[in-house]
PDB file of N, CA, C and O in Angstrom:
ATOM      1  N   MET A   1      68.440 127.004 102.847  1.00  0.00           N
ATOM      2  CA  MET A   1      68.933 125.579 103.052  1.00  0.00           C
ATOM      3  C   MET A   1      68.480 125.099 101.186  1.00  0.00           C
ATOM      4  O   MET A   1      67.440 125.288 100.556  1.00  0.00           O
ATOM      5  N   SER A   2      69.520 124.574 100.869  1.00  0.00           N
ATOM      6  CA  SER A   2      69.572 123.400  99.783  1.00  0.00           C
ATOM      7  C   SER A   2      68.486 122.911  99.394  1.00  0.00           C
ATOM      8  O   SER A   2      67.983 122.305 100.340  1.00  0.00           O
ATOM      9  N   ASN A   3      67.668 122.843  98.213  1.00  0.00           N
ATOM     10  CA  ASN A   3      66.450 121.968  98.156  1.00  0.00           C
ATOM     11  C   ASN A   3      67.351 120.886  96.888  1.00  0.00           C
ATOM     12  O   ASN A   3      66.717 120.446  95.929  1.00  0.00           O
ATOM     13  N   TYR A   4      68.992 120.543  97.086  1.00  0.00           N
ATOM     14  CA  TYR A   4      69.661 119.143  96.675  1.00  0.00           C
ATOM     15  C   TYR A   4      70.176 118.053  97.421  1.00  0.00           C
ATOM     16  O   TYR A   4      70.704 118.172  98.526  1.00  0.00           O
ATOM     17  N   PRO A   5      70.039 117.129  96.887  1.00  0.00           N
ATOM     18  CA  PRO A   5      70.759 116.721  97.616  1.00  0.00           C
ATOM     19  C   PRO A   5      72.549 116.498  98.019  1.00  0.00           C
ATOM     20  O   PRO A   5      73.547 116.824  97.378  1.00  0.00           O
ATOM     21  N   LYS A   6      72.426 115.929  99.113  1.00  0.00           N
ATOM     22  CA  LYS A   6      73.808 116.475  99.765  1.00  0.00           C
ATOM     23  C   LYS A   6      74.906 115.436  99.138  1.00  0.00           C
ATOM     24  O   LYS A   6      74.863 114.322  99.660  1.00  0.00           O
ATOM     25  N   LEU A   7      75.793 115.595  98.200  1.00  0.00           N
ATOM     26  CA  LEU A   7      76.834 114.924  97.743  1.00  0.00           C
ATOM     27  C   LEU A   7      78.162 114.292  98.119  1.00  0.00           C
ATOM     28  O   LEU A   7      78.677 115.018  98.969  1.00  0.00           O
ATOM     29  N   THR A   8      78.722 113.539  97.922  1.00  0.00           N
ATOM     30  CA  THR A   8      80.237 114.011  98.490  1.00  0.00           C
ATOM     31  C   THR A   8      81.115 114.379  97.077  1.00  0.00           C
ATOM     32  O   THR A   8      80.831 113.581  96.184  1.00  0.00           O
ATOM     33  N   LYS A   9      81.830 115.111  96.785  1.00  0.00           N
ATOM     34  CA  LYS A   9      82.857 115.317  96.405  1.00  0.00           C
ATOM     35  C   LYS A   9      83.139 114.075  95.090  1.00  0.00           C
ATOM     36  O   LYS A   9      83.643 114.652  94.127  1.00  0.00           O
ATOM     37  N   GLU A  10      82.968 112.738  94.853  1.00  0.00           N
ATOM     38  CA  GLU A  10      82.661 111.853  94.460  1.00  0.00           C
ATOM     39  C   GLU A  10      81.873 111.440  93.092  1.00  0.00           C
ATOM     40  O   GLU A  10      82.043 111.009  91.952  1.00  0.00           O
ATOM     41  N   GLU A  11      80.894 111.879  94.021  1.00  0.00           N
ATOM     42  CA  GLU A  11      79.258 111.763  93.664  1.00  0.00           C
ATOM     43  C   GLU A  11      78.914 112.977  92.493  1.00  0.00           C
ATOM     44  O   GLU A  11      78.101 112.966  91.568  1.00  0.00           O
ATOM     45  N   LEU A  12      79.789 113.919  92.894  1.00  0.00           N
ATOM     46  CA  LEU A  12      79.533 115.353  92.341  1.00  0.00           C
ATOM     47  C   LEU A  12      80.233 115.357  91.003  1.00  0.00           C
ATOM     48  O   LEU A  12      79.910 115.831  89.914  1.00  0.00           O
ATOM     49  N   LYS A  13      81.436 114.589  91.474  1.00  0.00           N
ATOM     50  CA  LYS A  13      82.175 114.024  90.120  1.00  0.00           C
ATOM     51  C   LYS A  13      81.221 113.335  88.650  1.00  0.00           C
ATOM     52  O   LYS A  13      81.091 113.775  87.508  1.00  0.00           O
ATOM     53  N   GLU A  14      80.741 112.228  89.251  1.00  0.00           N
ATOM     54  CA  GLU A  14      80.684 111.389  88.627  1.00  0.00           C
ATOM     55  C   GLU A  14      79.181 111.898  88.102  1.00  0.00           C
ATOM     56  O   GLU A  14      79.185 111.625  86.901  1.00  0.00           O
ATOM     57  N   LEU A  15      77.783 112.564  88.468  1.00  0.00           N
ATOM     58  CA  LEU A  15      76.888 113.157  88.477  1.00  0.00           C
ATOM     59  C   LEU A  15      77.374 114.532  87.410  1.00  0.00           C
ATOM     60  O   LEU A  15      76.352 114.926  86.849  1.00  0.00           O
ATOM     61  N   LYS A  16      78.945 115.591  86.848  1.00  0.00           N
ATOM     62  CA  LYS A  16      78.950 115.859  86.431  1.00  0.00           C
ATOM     63  C   LYS A  16      79.400 114.542  85.009  1.00  0.00           C
ATOM     64  O   LYS A  16      78.796 114.198  83.992  1.00  0.00           O
ATOM     65  N   TYR A  17      80.036 114.342  85.301  1.00  0.00           N
ATOM     66  CA  TYR A  17      80.555 112.862  84.021  1.00  0.00           C
ATOM     67  C   TYR A  17      79.680 112.742  83.100  1.00  0.00           C
ATOM     68  O   TYR A  17      79.869 113.078  81.931  1.00  0.00           O
ATOM     69  N   HIS A  18      77.976 111.935  83.836  1.00  0.00           N
ATOM     70  CA  HIS A  18      77.524 111.802  83.489  1.00  0.00           C
ATOM     71  C   HIS A  18      76.478 113.047  82.840  1.00  0.00           C
ATOM     72  O   HIS A  18      76.018 112.844  81.716  1.00  0.00           O
ATOM     73  N   TYR A  19      76.032 114.622  83.731  1.00  0.00           N
ATOM     74  CA  TYR A  19      75.761 114.644  82.744  1.00  0.00           C
ATOM     75  C   TYR A  19      76.134 116.012  80.914  1.00  0.00           C
ATOM     76  O   TYR A  19      75.421 116.593  80.096  1.00  0.00           O
ATOM     77  N   VAL A  20      77.656 115.865  81.186  1.00  0.00           N
ATOM     78  CA  VAL A  20      77.674 115.245  80.104  1.00  0.00           C
ATOM     79  C   VAL A  20      77.924 115.075  78.608  1.00  0.00           C
ATOM     80  O   VAL A  20      78.202 115.558  77.510  1.00  0.00           O
ATOM     81  N   ASP A  21      77.666 114.188  79.262  1.00  0.00           N
ATOM     82  CA  ASP A  21      78.173 112.873  78.427  1.00  0.00           C
ATOM     83  C   ASP A  21      76.795 113.002  77.704  1.00  0.00           C
ATOM     84  O   ASP A  21      76.683 113.102  76.482  1.00  0.00           O
ATOM     85  N   ARG A  22      75.607 112.988  78.719  1.00  0.00           N
ATOM     86  CA  ARG A  22      74.383 113.512  78.204  1.00  0.00           C
ATOM     87  C   ARG A  22      73.986 114.016  77.117  1.00  0.00           C
ATOM     88  O   ARG A  22      73.294 113.736  76.139  1.00  0.00           O
ATOM     89  N   LEU A  23      75.000 115.362  77.811  1.00  0.00           N
ATOM     90  CA  LEU A  23      74.140 116.887  77.145  1.00  0.00           C
ATOM     91  C   LEU A  23      75.199 115.992  75.401  1.00  0.00           C
ATOM     92  O   LEU A  23      74.484 116.135  74.409  1.00  0.00           O
ATOM     93  N   VAL A  24      76.036 115.533  75.187  1.00  0.00           N
ATOM     94  CA  VAL A  24      76.867 115.252  73.961  1.00  0.00           C
ATOM     95  C   VAL A  24      76.046 114.498  73.364  1.00  0.00           C
ATOM     96  O   VAL A  24      75.485 114.994  72.386  1.00  0.00           O
ATOM     97  N   GLU A  25      75.766 113.325  73.676  1.00  0.00           N
ATOM     98  CA  GLU A  25      75.166 111.998  72.929  1.00  0.00           C
ATOM     99  C   GLU A  25      74.268 112.749  72.805  1.00  0.00           C
ATOM    100  O   GLU A  25      74.246 112.467  71.607  1.00  0.00           O
ATOM    101  N   ASN A  26      72.951 113.936  72.960  1.00  0.00           N
ATOM    102  CA  ASN A  26      72.048 114.067  72.622  1.00  0.00           C
ATOM    103  C   ASN A  26      72.217 115.419  71.962  1.00  0.00           C
ATOM    104  O   ASN A  26      71.227 116.132  72.124  1.00  0.00           O
ATOM    105  N   MET A  27      73.170 115.953  71.282  1.00  0.00           N
ATOM    106  CA  MET A  27      73.583 117.073  70.448  1.00  0.00           C
ATOM    107  C   MET A  27      73.615 116.453  69.125  1.00  0.00           C
ATOM    108  O   MET A  27      73.728 115.230  69.042  1.00  0.00           O
ATOM    109  N   SER A  28      73.518 117.245  68.000  1.00  0.00           N
ATOM    110  CA  SER A  28      73.611 117.343  66.336  1.00  0.00           C
ATOM    111  C   SER A  28      75.337 117.027  66.395  1.00  0.00           C
ATOM    112  O   SER A  28      76.040 117.120  67.401  1.00  0.00           O
ATOM    113  N   THR A  29      75.610 116.781  65.535  1.00  0.00           N
ATOM    114  CA  THR A  29      76.980 117.018  64.385  1.00  0.00           C
ATOM    115  C   THR A  29      76.741 118.615  64.014  1.00  0.00           C
ATOM    116  O   THR A  29      77.710 119.362  63.877  1.00  0.00           O
ATOM    117  N   LYS A  30      75.776 118.944  63.905  1.00  0.00           N
ATOM    118  CA  LYS A  30      75.893 120.454  63.475  1.00  0.00           C
ATOM    119  C   LYS A  30      75.772 121.587  65.085  1.00  0.00           C
ATOM    120  O   LYS A  30      76.248 122.715  65.214  1.00  0.00           O
ATOM    121  N   ASP A  31      75.028 120.828  66.047  1.00  0.00           N
ATOM    122  CA  ASP A  31      75.822 121.512  67.119  1.00  0.00           C
ATOM    123  C   ASP A  31      77.442 121.687  68.256  1.00  0.00           C
ATOM    124  O   ASP A  31      78.299 122.274  68.917  1.00  0.00           O
ATOM    125  N   LEU A  32      76.752 120.540  67.642  1.00  0.00           N
ATOM    126  CA  LEU A  32      78.062 119.743  68.361  1.00  0.00           C
ATOM    127  C   LEU A  32      79.254 120.764  67.511  1.00  0.00           C
ATOM    128  O   LEU A  32      79.739 121.694  68.156  1.00  0.00           O
ATOM    129  N   VAL A  33      79.746 120.528  65.888  1.00  0.00           N
ATOM    130  CA  VAL A  33      80.763 121.865  65.644  1.00  0.00           C
ATOM    131  C   VAL A  33      80.058 122.944  66.408  1.00  0.00           C
ATOM    132  O   VAL A  33      80.343 123.146  67.588  1.00  0.00           O
ATOM    133  N   ASN A  34      78.713 123.980  65.474  1.00  0.00           N
ATOM    134  CA  ASN A  34      79.316 125.133  66.585  1.00  0.00           C
ATOM    135  C   ASN A  34      79.455 125.021  67.866  1.00  0.00           C
ATOM    136  O   ASN A  34      79.718 126.168  68.228  1.00  0.00           O
ATOM    137  N   TYR A  35      79.441 124.366  68.755  1.00  0.00           N
ATOM    138  CA  TYR A  35      80.199 124.682  70.365  1.00  0.00           C
ATOM    139  C   TYR A  35      81.254 124.396  70.326  1.00  0.00           C
ATOM    140  O   TYR A  35      81.769 125.093  71.201  1.00  0.00           O
ATOM    141  N   VAL A  36      82.538 123.390  69.575  1.00  0.00           N
ATOM    142  CA  VAL A  36      83.423 123.888  69.375  1.00  0.00           C
ATOM    143  C   VAL A  36      84.007 124.969  69.179  1.00  0.00           C
ATOM    144  O   VAL A  36      84.668 125.674  69.941  1.00  0.00           O
ATOM    145  N   PHE A  37      83.727 125.080  68.078  1.00  0.00           N
ATOM    146  CA  PHE A  37      83.912 126.629  67.188  1.00  0.00           C
ATOM    147  C   PHE A  37      83.694 127.913  67.895  1.00  0.00           C
ATOM    148  O   PHE A  37      84.207 128.975  67.542  1.00  0.00           O
ATOM    149  N   ASP A  38      82.738 127.730  69.128  1.00  0.00           N
ATOM    150  CA  ASP A  38      82.285 129.083  69.960  1.00  0.00           C
ATOM    151  C   ASP A  38      83.545 129.031  70.520  1.00  0.00           C
ATOM    152  O   ASP A  38      84.448 129.816  70.231  1.00  0.00           O
ATOM    153  N   ASP A  39      83.640 128.032  71.397  1.00  0.00           N
ATOM    154  CA  ASP A  39      84.825 127.215  72.595  1.00  0.00           C
ATOM    155  C   ASP A  39      86.159 127.869  71.651  1.00  0.00           C
ATOM    156  O   ASP A  39      86.804 128.831  72.071  1.00  0.00           O
ATOM    157  N   LEU A  40      86.313 127.528  70.978  1.00  0.00           N
ATOM    158  CA  LEU A  40      87.782 127.805  70.436  1.00  0.00           C
ATOM    159  C   LEU A  40      88.303 129.641  70.119  1.00  0.00           C
ATOM    160  O   LEU A  40      89.204 130.412  70.449  1.00  0.00           O
ATOM    161  N   THR A  41      87.207 129.629  69.378  1.00  0.00           N
ATOM    162  CA  THR A  41      86.980 131.218  69.543  1.00  0.00           C
ATOM    163  C   THR A  41      87.275 131.900  69.859  1.00  0.00           C
ATOM    164  O   THR A  41      87.983 132.785  69.379  1.00  0.00           O
ATOM    165  N   ASP A  42      86.633 131.690  71.264  1.00  0.00           N
ATOM    166  CA  ASP A  42      86.697 131.669  72.726  1.00  0.00           C
ATOM    167  C   ASP A  42      88.019 132.015  73.623  1.00  0.00           C
ATOM    168  O   ASP A  42      88.190 132.892  74.469  1.00  0.00           O
ATOM    169  N   TYR A  43      88.773 131.133  73.191  1.00  0.00           N
ATOM    170  CA  TYR A  43      89.828 130.406  73.606  1.00  0.00           C
ATOM    171  C   TYR A  43      90.998 131.425  73.024  1.00  0.00           C
ATOM    172  O   TYR A  43      92.084 131.711  73.528  1.00  0.00           O
ATOM    173  N   VAL A  44      90.379 131.887  71.750  1.00  0.00           N
ATOM    174  CA  VAL A  44      91.955 132.099  70.695  1.00  0.00           C
ATOM    175  C   VAL A  44      91.945 133.335  71.562  1.00  0.00           C
ATOM    176  O   VAL A  44      92.927 133.631  72.242  1.00  0.00           O
ATOM    177  N   ASP A  45      90.518 134.272  71.537  1.00  0.00           N
ATOM    178  CA  ASP A  45      90.459 135.520  72.335  1.00  0.00           C
ATOM    179  C   ASP A  45      90.465 135.762  72.801  1.00  0.00           C
ATOM    180  O   ASP A  45      90.241 136.964  72.944  1.00  0.00           O
ATOM    181  N   LYS A  46      90.849 134.607  74.125  1.00  0.00           N
ATOM    182  CA  LYS A  46      91.639 135.091  75.353  1.00  0.00           C
ATOM    183  C   LYS A  46      93.212 134.663  75.713  1.00  0.00           C
ATOM    184  O   LYS A  46      93.915 134.904  76.695  1.00  0.00           O
ATOM    185  N   GLN A  47      93.479 133.831  74.334  1.00  0.00           N
ATOM    186  CA  GLN A  47      95.340 134.124  74.829  1.00  0.00           C
ATOM    187  C   GLN A  47      95.850 135.274  74.648  1.00  0.00           C
ATOM    188  O   GLN A  47      95.225 136.298  74.373  1.00  0.00           O
ATOM    189  N   PHE A  48      97.122 135.152  74.807  1.00  0.00           N
ATOM    190  CA  PHE A  48      98.474 136.386  74.484  1.00  0.00           C
ATOM    191  C   PHE A  48      98.711 136.239  72.934  1.00  0.00           C
ATOM    192  O   PHE A  48      98.724 135.195  72.281  1.00  0.00           O
ATOM    193  N   GLU A  49      98.914 137.674  72.450  1.00  0.00           N
ATOM    194  CA  GLU A  49      99.693 136.692  70.824  1.00  0.00           C
ATOM    195  C   GLU A  49     100.024 136.197  70.505  1.00  0.00           C
ATOM    196  O   GLU A  49      99.609 135.546  69.547  1.00  0.00           O
ATOM    197  N   GLN A  50     102.028 136.008  71.574  1.00  0.00           N
ATOM    198  CA  GLN A  50     102.671 135.341  71.124  1.00  0.00           C
ATOM    199  C   GLN A  50     101.774 134.785  71.433  1.00  0.00           C
ATOM    200  O   GLN A  50     100.866 135.201  70.712  1.00  0.00           O
ATOM    201  N   ASP A  51     101.149 133.549  72.547  1.00  0.00           N
ATOM    202  CA  ASP A  51     101.250 131.884  72.828  1.00  0.00           C
ATOM    203  C   ASP A  51     100.132 131.710  71.458  1.00  0.00           C
ATOM    204  O   ASP A  51      99.925 130.521  71.214  1.00  0.00           O
ATOM    205  N   PHE A  52      99.364 132.710  70.507  1.00  0.00           N
ATOM    206  CA  PHE A  52      98.673 132.571  69.809  1.00  0.00           C
ATOM    207  C   PHE A  52      99.554 132.179  68.467  1.00  0.00           C
ATOM    208  O   PHE A  52      99.418 131.395  67.528  1.00  0.00           O
ATOM    209  N   LEU A  53     100.415 133.038  68.839  1.00  0.00           N
ATOM    210  CA  LEU A  53     101.080 133.004  67.164  1.00  0.00           C
ATOM    211  C   LEU A  53     101.994 132.134  66.750  1.00  0.00           C
ATOM    212  O   LEU A  53     102.574 131.837  65.705  1.00  0.00           O
ATOM    213  N   ASP A  54     101.940 131.637  68.459  1.00  0.00           N
ATOM    214  CA  ASP A  54     102.586 130.426  68.780  1.00  0.00           C
ATOM    215  C   ASP A  54     102.375 128.881  68.428  1.00  0.00           C
ATOM    216  O   ASP A  54     103.231 128.068  68.080  1.00  0.00           O
ATOM    217  N   ASP A  55     100.576 128.643  68.671  1.00  0.00           N
ATOM    218  CA  ASP A  55      99.866 128.031  68.580  1.00  0.00           C
ATOM    219  C   ASP A  55      99.903 128.288  66.972  1.00  0.00           C
ATOM    220  O   ASP A  55     100.266 127.146  66.693  1.00  0.00           O
ATOM    221  N   CYS A  56      99.819 128.807  65.945  1.00  0.00           N
ATOM    222  CA  CYS A  56      99.842 128.776  64.730  1.00  0.00           C
ATOM    223  C   CYS A  56     101.172 128.378  63.830  1.00  0.00           C
ATOM    224  O   CYS A  56     101.486 127.730  62.832  1.00  0.00           O
ATOM    225  N   LYS A  57     101.650 129.083  64.709  1.00  0.00           N
ATOM    226  CA  LYS A  57     103.188 128.589  64.043  1.00  0.00           C
ATOM    227  C   LYS A  57     103.330 126.694  64.463  1.00  0.00           C
ATOM    228  O   LYS A  57     103.321 125.870  63.549  1.00  0.00           O
ATOM    229  N   ASN A  58     103.393 126.477  65.222  1.00  0.00           N
ATOM    230  CA  ASN A  58     103.040 125.217  65.224  1.00  0.00           C
ATOM    231  C   ASN A  58     101.585 124.336  64.442  1.00  0.00           C
ATOM    232  O   ASN A  58     101.306 123.243  63.951  1.00  0.00           O
ATOM    233  N   TYR A  59     101.293 124.962  64.582  1.00  0.00           N
ATOM    234  CA  TYR A  59      99.658 124.688  63.783  1.00  0.00           C
ATOM    235  C   TYR A  59     100.172 123.979  61.814  1.00  0.00           C
ATOM    236  O   TYR A  59      99.857 122.921  61.270  1.00  0.00           O
ATOM    237  N   TRP A  60     100.843 124.900  61.408  1.00  0.00           N
ATOM    238  CA  TRP A  60     101.139 125.444  60.018  1.00  0.00           C
ATOM    239  C   TRP A  60     102.009 125.124  60.195  1.00  0.00           C
ATOM    240  O   TRP A  60     102.108 124.129  59.477  1.00  0.00           O
ATOM    241  N   GLU A  61     103.250 125.295  60.931  1.00  0.00           N
ATOM    242  CA  GLU A  61     105.125 124.619  60.857  1.00  0.00           C
ATOM    243  C   GLU A  61     105.604 125.256  59.646  1.00  0.00           C
ATOM    244  O   GLU A  61     105.834 126.465  59.627  1.00  0.00           O
ATOM    245  N   ASP A  62     105.719 124.734  58.936  1.00  0.00           N
ATOM    246  CA  ASP A  62     106.412 125.091  57.201  1.00  0.00           C
ATOM    247  C   ASP A  62     105.850 126.396  56.199  1.00  0.00           C
ATOM    248  O   ASP A  62     106.331 127.300  55.516  1.00  0.00           O
ATOM    249  N   SER A  63     104.767 125.963  56.515  1.00  0.00           N
ATOM    250  CA  SER A  63     103.609 126.603  55.824  1.00  0.00           C
ATOM    251  C   SER A  63     103.132 128.242  56.106  1.00  0.00           C
ATOM    252  O   SER A  63     102.768 129.086  55.287  1.00  0.00           O
ATOM    253  N   PHE A  64     103.292 128.343  57.659  1.00  0.00           N
ATOM    254  CA  PHE A  64     102.757 129.503  58.655  1.00  0.00           C
ATOM    255  C   PHE A  64     103.271 130.941  58.078  1.00  0.00           C
ATOM    256  O   PHE A  64     102.402 131.782  58.308  1.00  0.00           O
ATOM    257  N   ASP A  65     104.549 131.574  57.312  1.00  0.00           N
ATOM    258  CA  ASP A  65     104.338 132.388  56.671  1.00  0.00           C
ATOM    259  C   ASP A  65     103.560 133.209  55.437  1.00  0.00           C
ATOM    260  O   ASP A  65     103.364 134.366  55.067  1.00  0.00           O
ATOM    261  N   GLU A  66     103.156 131.423  54.934  1.00  0.00           N
ATOM    262  CA  GLU A  66     102.615 131.569  54.315  1.00  0.00           C
ATOM    263  C   GLU A  66     100.624 131.731  53.848  1.00  0.00           C
ATOM    264  O   GLU A  66      99.797 132.115  53.020  1.00  0.00           O
ATOM    265  N   VAL A  67     100.887 131.017  55.300  1.00  0.00           N
ATOM    266  CA  VAL A  67      99.203 131.690  55.298  1.00  0.00           C
ATOM    267  C   VAL A  67      99.010 133.001  56.123  1.00  0.00           C
ATOM    268  O   VAL A  67      97.972 133.471  56.589  1.00  0.00           O
ATOM    269  N   VAL A  68     100.631 133.587  56.190  1.00  0.00           N
ATOM    270  CA  VAL A  68      99.951 134.678  57.710  1.00  0.00           C
ATOM    271  C   VAL A  68     100.110 135.670  55.218  1.00  0.00           C
ATOM    272  O   VAL A  68      99.020 135.862  54.679  1.00  0.00           O
ATOM    273  N   GLU A  69     100.601 135.805  54.903  1.00  0.00           N
ATOM    274  CA  GLU A  69     100.736 135.727  53.621  1.00  0.00           C
ATOM    275  C   GLU A  69      99.243 136.343  52.548  1.00  0.00           C
ATOM    276  O   GLU A  69      98.832 137.351  51.973  1.00  0.00           O
ATOM    277  N   GLU A  70      98.985 135.303  52.745  1.00  0.00           N
ATOM    278  CA  GLU A  70      97.051 135.088  52.553  1.00  0.00           C
ATOM    279  C   GLU A  70      96.427 135.653  53.297  1.00  0.00           C
ATOM    280  O   GLU A  70      95.369 136.230  53.043  1.00  0.00           O
ATOM    281  N   ILE A  71      96.985 135.585  54.367  1.00  0.00           N
ATOM    282  CA  ILE A  71      95.551 136.237  55.246  1.00  0.00           C
ATOM    283  C   ILE A  71      95.498 137.690  54.660  1.00  0.00           C
ATOM    284  O   ILE A  71      94.622 138.218  53.974  1.00  0.00           O
ATOM    285  N   LYS A  72      96.868 138.260  55.200  1.00  0.00           N
ATOM    286  CA  LYS A  72      96.548 139.771  54.991  1.00  0.00           C
ATOM    287  C   LYS A  72      96.614 140.096  53.682  1.00  0.00           C
ATOM    288  O   LYS A  72      96.609 141.327  53.647  1.00  0.00           O
ATOM    289  N   GLU A  73      96.718 139.328  51.751  1.00  0.00           N
ATOM    290  CA  GLU A  73      96.191 139.116  51.135  1.00  0.00           C
ATOM    291  C   GLU A  73      94.359 139.960  51.534  1.00  0.00           C
ATOM    292  O   GLU A  73      93.774 141.003  51.242  1.00  0.00           O
ATOM    293  N   PHE A  74      94.066 138.616  52.402  1.00  0.00           N
ATOM    294  CA  PHE A  74      92.478 138.439  51.970  1.00  0.00           C
ATOM    295  C   PHE A  74      92.192 140.116  52.087  1.00  0.00           C
ATOM    296  O   PHE A  74      91.897 140.966  51.248  1.00  0.00           O
ATOM    297  N   SER A  75      92.525 140.172  54.144  1.00  0.00           N
ATOM    298  CA  SER A  75      91.763 140.818  54.477  1.00  0.00           C
ATOM    299  C   SER A  75      91.437 142.805  53.928  1.00  0.00           C
ATOM    300  O   SER A  75      90.710 143.695  54.371  1.00  0.00           O
ATOM    301  N   GLN A  76      92.529 142.697  52.683  1.00  0.00           N
ATOM    302  CA  GLN A  76      92.421 143.774  52.269  1.00  0.00           C
ATOM    303  C   GLN A  76      91.539 143.695  51.148  1.00  0.00           C
ATOM    304  O   GLN A  76      91.187 144.779  50.682  1.00  0.00           O
ATOM    305  N   CYS A  77      90.946 142.283  50.419  1.00  0.00           N
ATOM    306  CA  CYS A  77      89.931 142.456  49.726  1.00  0.00           C
ATOM    307  C   CYS A  77      88.574 143.121  50.183  1.00  0.00           C
ATOM    308  O   CYS A  77      87.914 142.890  51.196  1.00  0.00           O
ATOM    309  N   ASP A  78      88.299 144.175  48.963  1.00  0.00           N
ATOM    310  CA  ASP A  78      86.564 144.587  49.346  1.00  0.00           C
ATOM    311  C   ASP A  78      84.982 143.846  49.044  1.00  0.00           C
ATOM    312  O   ASP A  78      83.888 144.402  48.954  1.00  0.00           O
ATOM    313  N   PHE A  79      85.287 142.597  48.949  1.00  0.00           N
ATOM    314  CA  PHE A  79      84.826 141.619  49.013  1.00  0.00           C
ATOM    315  C   PHE A  79      84.314 141.030  49.916  1.00  0.00           C
ATOM    316  O   PHE A  79      83.243 140.446  49.757  1.00  0.00           O
ATOM    317  N   ILE A  80      85.080 141.052  51.284  1.00  0.00           N
ATOM    318  CA  ILE A  80      84.921 140.348  52.157  1.00  0.00           C
ATOM    319  C   ILE A  80      83.882 140.710  53.221  1.00  0.00           C
ATOM    320  O   ILE A  80      83.774 141.819  53.745  1.00  0.00           O
ATOM    321  N   LYS A  81      83.150 139.660  53.468  1.00  0.00           N
ATOM    322  CA  LYS A  81      81.730 140.464  55.040  1.00  0.00           C
ATOM    323  C   LYS A  81      82.719 139.975  55.756  1.00  0.00           C
ATOM    324  O   LYS A  81      83.661 139.202  55.582  1.00  0.00           O
ATOM    325  N   PRO A  82      81.843 141.236  57.431  1.00  0.00           N
ATOM    326  CA  PRO A  82      83.219 140.984  58.361  1.00  0.00           C
ATOM    327  C   PRO A  82      82.702 139.891  58.447  1.00  0.00           C
ATOM    328  O   PRO A  82      81.661 139.455  57.956  1.00  0.00           O
ATOM    329  N   ILE A  83      84.016 139.105  59.570  1.00  0.00           N
ATOM    330  CA  ILE A  83      83.501 137.844  60.427  1.00  0.00           C
ATOM    331  C   ILE A  83      82.364 137.596  61.353  1.00  0.00           C
ATOM    332  O   ILE A  83      82.412 136.677  62.170  1.00  0.00           O
ATOM    333  N   GLU A  84      81.602 138.189  61.275  1.00  0.00           N
ATOM    334  CA  GLU A  84      80.519 138.597  61.893  1.00  0.00           C
ATOM    335  C   GLU A  84      79.269 138.020  61.608  1.00  0.00           C
ATOM    336  O   GLU A  84      78.501 137.439  62.375  1.00  0.00           O
ATOM    337  N   GLU A  85      79.114 138.365  59.825  1.00  0.00           N
ATOM    338  CA  GLU A  85      78.383 137.996  58.924  1.00  0.00           C
ATOM    339  C   GLU A  85      78.842 136.300  58.115  1.00  0.00           C
ATOM    340  O   GLU A  85      77.955 135.698  57.508  1.00  0.00           O
ATOM    341  N   ARG A  86      79.458 136.040  58.157  1.00  0.00           N
ATOM    342  CA  ARG A  86      79.674 135.488  57.894  1.00  0.00           C
ATOM    343  C   ARG A  86      79.507 134.087  58.004  1.00  0.00           C
ATOM    344  O   ARG A  86      80.273 133.719  58.895  1.00  0.00           O
ATOM    345  N   PRO A  87      78.700 132.837  57.402  1.00  0.00           N
ATOM    346  CA  PRO A  87      78.734 131.382  57.694  1.00  0.00           C
ATOM    347  C   PRO A  87      79.821 130.779  58.050  1.00  0.00           C
ATOM    348  O   PRO A  87      80.968 130.920  57.624  1.00  0.00           O
ATOM    349  N   ARG A  88      79.413 130.114  58.835  1.00  0.00           N
ATOM    350  CA  ARG A  88      80.358 128.541  59.132  1.00  0.00           C
ATOM    351  C   ARG A  88      80.145 127.998  58.558  1.00  0.00           C
ATOM    352  O   ARG A  88      79.130 128.045  57.863  1.00  0.00           O
ATOM    353  N   LEU A  89      81.578 126.624  58.528  1.00  0.00           N
ATOM    354  CA  LEU A  89      81.113 125.353  57.800  1.00  0.00           C
ATOM    355  C   LEU A  89      80.108 124.820  57.766  1.00  0.00           C
ATOM    356  O   LEU A  89      79.636 124.337  56.737  1.00  0.00           O
ATOM    357  N   CYS A  90      79.631 124.799  58.756  1.00  0.00           N
ATOM    358  CA  CYS A  90      78.446 123.478  59.510  1.00  0.00           C
ATOM    359  C   CYS A  90      77.089 123.905  58.603  1.00  0.00           C
ATOM    360  O   CYS A  90      76.285 123.108  58.120  1.00  0.00           O
ATOM    361  N   ASP A  91      77.049 125.383  58.500  1.00  0.00           N
ATOM    362  CA  ASP A  91      75.940 126.453  58.161  1.00  0.00           C
ATOM    363  C   ASP A  91      75.927 126.109  56.878  1.00  0.00           C
ATOM    364  O   ASP A  91      74.936 126.552  56.297  1.00  0.00           O
ATOM    365  N   ALA A  92      76.645 125.490  56.217  1.00  0.00           N
ATOM    366  CA  ALA A  92      76.084 125.586  54.882  1.00  0.00           C
ATOM    367  C   ALA A  92      75.702 124.008  54.256  1.00  0.00           C
ATOM    368  O   ALA A  92      75.580 123.726  53.064  1.00  0.00           O
ATOM    369  N   GLU A  93      75.564 123.143  55.351  1.00  0.00           N
ATOM    370  CA  GLU A  93      75.041 121.886  54.725  1.00  0.00           C
ATOM    371  C   GLU A  93      73.228 121.959  54.436  1.00  0.00           C
ATOM    372  O   GLU A  93      72.645 121.002  53.926  1.00  0.00           O
TER     373      GLU A  93
END
């Protein structure tokens, strides 16, 4: 038997909304940025390659090919750190 109150679907939905609202309200900007960064990273990691590339092309539009060339050049540099060791933008504050 559960120690939690019995809730209707609407009550549960309302509780979820208020829970998320409070969590977000109490997060710092840095926490929010980290959360979004992690969530988006997880999202793109799970995408099929073609879907991801479609999203990139839609985002960068006419600059997509230039961005890809820059990434190819950058990935060959000797001085770059592995992605896991790089600071996030919000960590630079």
